[in-house]
N, C-alpha and C positions, 0 to 999 in steps of 0.2 A: 851520433852522426845522422845527418839528414839525407834521405834518399828521395828519389822522385816519387816514391810511393807515399811518404809521410810529409813531404814539404807543405802541402796544402793544410794538413792538420797543425803543423807548427805555426803557420801563418795565422790560422784561426785562433790558436791558443795565445799567440802574441797580441793579436788584435783585442781579444777579450781582456787580457791583463792590462793593456794600455787604457782601454775604456774604463775598467774598474778602478784603476789607480787615479785617473783624472776625475772620475765621478766622486770617489772617496775624498780626494783633496778638496773639491768644491763643496761637498757636504760638510766637511769638518772645518774648513777654513773660510769658505765664502770666496766670492770672486772679487779680486782687487782691480778696480777700473784704471789705476795708474800703472799697472804692471803689464802693459800690452806688449805682446811679442810672439815669437815662434819657437817651436821645438821640433827636432828631427832625430833620426837615427841613421848613421852611416855604417854600411857593411863593407868591410874590406877583407879580402879582395872581392871584387864584384863578379864572382863566378860561382859555379856549383849549382846543385839541385834547387836550393832555396831561391837564389836570385833568378834562376831560370823560371821557376814557378811564379815568382813575383812579376816578372816581365809578362808571362802568359796572362796573369790576372790584371795587368795594368797598374800594378802597385809600384810606386817609386820612379826614380830616374837616375841617370848618371850624375854623380856628384862633381862639382866644379874642380875639386882637388883629388879626384879619383874615388873609387868605391861606388856603392849604390845607396842612394839616399831615399828615405821614406819620411816625408814631412807629415807632421801632425798624425802620428800613428793611432792616436785615440779617436780620431775623427770627430773631436769635440768642436762645438761652435764657440767655445769660450775664447776670449782673447788674453786671458790670464796666462802669462808666460810660465809661471811657477806650476800651475795646474797642467799645462801642456808638457812641461819638463818631467813632471811626475809620471805622466803616461808614456813618454819616450823612454824614461828609465825602466819602467816595467816591461816595455816591449823589448828593450835591449837585454834585460835580465833573462827573459824567456829564450831569446836566441842564444845567449851565452851558455845556457843549460845544455844546448846541443852543439857546443863547440864553435859557434859562429862568433867572429870578432865584430862586435856591434858597439859603436861608440855614439854616445848621445851628444847633441849640441843644442844650443838655444841662444836667442838674442832678443833684446828688447827692441821694440819698434819705435 
């Protein structure tokens, strides 16, 4: 369970996991120039200590279909959709460890 006391730590842990997963993907697979796209995580419902802390830190925005969306959680400059999706998946996995309903999404550009 995430409280207001540990929400910032959970965000830091999720950010690190996303960065590491994207970096590992790029190191092991390389960047694919024709796989350009985006990846994100949607948190539903968009309430609770975690979302409140994300709003305070300026992370994410309201999703067009509800929830709270965090685009490119790895903060990578790559345009490789698969690499970004690896980071989004790792971010969602960390949030799921704390009971947060986090769903990944991606699309080619």
